[in-house]
C-alpha positions as CSV (number, residue, x, y, z in Angstrom):
1,X,17.1,62.8,28.8
2,X,16.8,66.4,27.8
3,X,17.9,65.5,24.2
4,X,15.1,62.9,24.0
5,X,12.5,65.4,25.3
6,X,13.7,68.0,22.8
7,X,13.6,65.5,19.9
8,X,10.1,64.5,20.9
9,X,9.0,68.2,21.0
10,X,10.5,68.8,17.6
11,X,8.6,65.7,16.2
12,X,5.3,66.9,17.7
13,X,5.9,70.4,16.2
14,X,6.6,68.9,12.8
15,X,3.5,66.7,12.9
16,X,1.4,69.6,14.0
17,X,2.7,71.7,11.1
18,X,2.0,68.9,8.6
19,X,-1.6,68.6,10.0
20,X,-2.1,72.4,9.6
21,X,-0.8,72.4,6.1
22,X,-2.9,69.4,5.0
23,X,-6.0,71.0,6.7
24,X,-5.4,74.3,5.0
25,X,-5.0,72.6,1.6
26,X,-8.1,70.5,2.1
27,X,-10.1,73.6,3.0
28,X,-8.8,75.5,0.0
29,X,-9.6,72.6,-2.4
30,X,-12.7,71.1,-1.0
31,X,-14.2,73.1,1.9
32,X,-16.4,76.0,2.3
33,X,-19.2,77.6,0.4
34,X,-19.0,80.9,-1.6
35,X,-22.3,82.8,-2.3
36,X,-22.6,86.1,-4.0
37,X,-25.4,88.1,-5.5
38,X,-23.3,91.1,-6.4
39,X,-22.8,91.7,-10.1
40,X,-19.7,93.8,-9.3
41,X,-18.0,90.5,-8.3
42,X,-19.0,88.7,-11.5
43,X,-15.6,88.8,-13.3
44,X,-13.6,88.2,-10.2
45,X,-15.7,85.1,-9.3
46,X,-15.6,83.6,-12.8
47,X,-11.8,84.0,-12.9
48,X,-11.2,82.7,-9.4
49,X,-9.4,79.5,-8.5
50,X,-12.7,78.0,-7.4
51,X,-14.2,78.5,-10.9
52,X,-11.1,76.9,-12.5
53,X,-12.3,73.5,-11.3
54,X,-15.4,73.7,-13.5
55,X,-15.7,71.5,-16.6
56,X,-18.4,73.6,-18.2
57,X,-17.5,77.2,-17.6
58,X,-14.5,77.0,-20.0
59,X,-17.0,76.3,-22.9
60,X,-17.6,80.1,-23.0
61,X,-21.3,80.3,-22.6
62,X,-21.1,82.9,-19.8
63,X,-19.6,86.3,-21.0
64,X,-16.1,87.0,-19.7
65,X,-17.3,90.3,-18.3
66,X,-20.3,92.5,-18.1
67,X,-19.0,95.4,-20.2
68,X,-21.6,95.0,-22.9
69,X,-24.5,94.4,-20.5
70,X,-26.9,97.3,-20.2
71,X,-28.3,96.1,-16.9
72,X,-28.0,93.0,-14.7
73,X,-31.5,92.0,-13.6
74,X,-30.3,89.0,-11.5
75,X,-27.0,87.5,-10.5
76,X,-26.4,84.5,-8.3
77,X,-23.1,82.6,-7.8
78,X,-22.7,79.7,-5.5
79,X,-19.7,77.4,-5.2
80,X,-20.0,74.4,-2.8
81,X,-17.5,71.7,-2.4
82,X,-18.3,69.1,0.3
83,X,-16.0,66.8,-1.7
84,X,-16.7,67.4,-5.4
85,X,-17.2,70.9,-6.8
86,X,-20.7,72.0,-7.3
87,X,-21.7,75.3,-9.1
88,X,-24.9,77.2,-9.4
89,X,-24.5,80.4,-11.5
90,X,-27.5,82.4,-12.7
91,X,-27.2,85.6,-14.7
92,X,-30.1,87.6,-16.3
93,X,-28.7,90.4,-18.4
94,X,-30.4,93.1,-20.4
95,X,-28.6,94.4,-23.5
96,X,-29.0,97.3,-26.0
97,X,-30.3,96.3,-29.4
98,X,-26.8,96.2,-31.0
99,X,-25.1,94.4,-28.0
100,X,-27.9,91.9,-27.8
101,X,-27.5,91.0,-31.5
102,X,-23.7,90.6,-31.0
103,X,-24.0,88.5,-27.9
104,X,-26.7,86.3,-29.4
105,X,-24.5,85.7,-32.4
106,X,-21.5,84.9,-30.2
107,X,-23.5,82.3,-28.3
108,X,-24.9,80.7,-31.5
109,X,-21.4,80.4,-32.9
110,X,-19.9,78.5,-29.9
111,X,-18.6,75.1,-31.0
112,X,-20.5,73.1,-28.4
113,X,-21.0,69.4,-28.6
114,X,-24.6,68.5,-29.4
115,X,-26.5,67.4,-26.2
116,X,-27.4,63.8,-25.8
117,X,-30.8,62.5,-26.7
118,X,-33.0,62.3,-24.8
119,X,-31.8,65.2,-22.7
120,X,-30.4,64.1,-19.4
121,X,-31.9,64.5,-15.9
122,X,-35.5,64.2,-17.2
123,X,-35.4,67.4,-19.2
124,X,-37.9,67.8,-22.1
125,X,-36.7,71.0,-23.6
126,X,-37.0,74.7,-22.6
127,X,-39.7,77.3,-22.4
128,X,-37.5,79.9,-24.1
129,X,-35.4,79.8,-27.3
130,X,-32.0,78.3,-26.7
131,X,-28.9,80.3,-27.8
132,X,-26.3,77.8,-26.5
133,X,-26.5,74.5,-24.6
134,X,-24.1,72.0,-23.2
135,X,-25.6,69.1,-21.3
136,X,-23.7,66.3,-19.7
137,X,-25.2,63.1,-18.2
138,X,-22.8,63.1,-15.2
139,X,-22.2,66.7,-14.4
140,X,-25.1,68.9,-15.5
141,X,-26.0,71.8,-17.8
142,X,-24.7,75.1,-19.0
143,X,-26.9,77.2,-21.3
144,X,-28.2,80.5,-22.5
145,X,-31.8,81.4,-23.2
146,X,-33.2,84.3,-25.2
147,X,-35.9,86.8,-24.3
148,X,-35.6,88.7,-27.6
149,X,-38.5,91.0,-27.0
150,X,-36.8,92.3,-23.9
151,X,-33.3,92.1,-25.4
152,X,-32.5,89.9,-22.4
153,X,-30.3,86.8,-22.1
154,X,-30.5,84.2,-19.3
155,X,-27.3,82.3,-18.5
156,X,-27.4,79.2,-16.3
157,X,-24.8,76.8,-14.9
158,X,-25.8,73.9,-12.8
159,X,-22.7,71.7,-12.4
160,X,-22.0,68.9,-10.1
161,X,-20.4,65.4,-9.9
162,X,-21.7,61.9,-9.7
163,X,-25.1,62.5,-11.2
164,X,-26.6,64.9,-8.6
165,X,-26.0,68.3,-7.1
166,X,-25.3,69.1,-3.5
167,X,-26.8,72.6,-4.0
168,X,-30.3,71.3,-3.5
169,X,-32.0,74.8,-3.4
170,X,-31.5,75.5,-7.1
171,X,-35.2,75.4,-7.8
172,X,-35.6,78.2,-5.3
173,X,-32.9,80.3,-7.0
174,X,-33.8,79.8,-10.7
175,X,-37.4,80.3,-11.8
176,X,-39.0,77.3,-13.5
177,X,-39.3,79.2,-16.8
178,X,-35.5,79.4,-16.9
179,X,-34.9,75.7,-16.0
180,X,-35.1,72.8,-18.5
181,X,-38.7,71.5,-18.4
182,X,-38.8,68.4,-16.2
183,X,-35.2,68.9,-15.0
184,X,-34.3,67.0,-11.8
185,X,-30.7,67.0,-10.5
186,X,-31.6,66.2,-6.9
187,X,-30.4,63.0,-5.2
188,X,-32.4,60.1,-6.4
189,X,-33.0,61.5,-9.9
190,X,-33.3,59.0,-12.8
191,X,-29.8,59.5,-14.0
192,X,-28.4,58.9,-10.5
193,X,-30.6,55.8,-10.1
194,X,-29.4,54.4,-13.5
195,X,-25.8,55.0,-12.5
196,X,-26.3,53.3,-9.1
197,X,-27.9,50.2,-10.8
198,X,-25.3,50.0,-13.5
199,X,-22.9,47.0,-13.4
200,X,-19.5,48.0,-12.1
201,X,-17.7,47.5,-15.4
202,X,-20.2,49.8,-17.1
203,X,-20.0,52.5,-14.4
204,X,-16.3,52.9,-15.0
205,X,-16.9,54.0,-18.6
206,X,-17.0,57.6,-19.5
207,X,-20.6,58.8,-19.8
208,X,-21.8,60.4,-23.1
């Protein structure tokens, strides 16, 4: 009798350990929200495990560090993963004359795939000159804009999955002048509606 009770206790302990491990893994992979407005954390955040899930960050639009930046006007980083990873990263950086020229040249030289036409998510272009742009019909935008008179560069990443973002406050974080004109990545946007109305065989194809 004691052996049976002991075996049962061991089994319960093993099951509890498995549940804890699975829960911790799920929290690490999918759970939680990370928000930072501190430029001092920029490099650490962009090199973190959470950032490694991004499809658009590896394209190199955002600088690896802020060493050449004269002053950070604004920095916002948000990672949210209710199930699929969503990112909202916004960096406004001022440069010296020489460093601005070097950074603008770096961005223009990036080997980025031309964006689809028309631009996805209702976008109709930008209010500022574009130095670099990656746009994907299913997962969002990563781009850099120029304010040459101020030697300022605006970097933006709005990345998500399944045609809409779960970070619904992005219009409150990024000024309209720094968003694509007409851009809408909220639930119910035209890209999402088109995907929802697509025949199943077509929805399994890779979007372009």
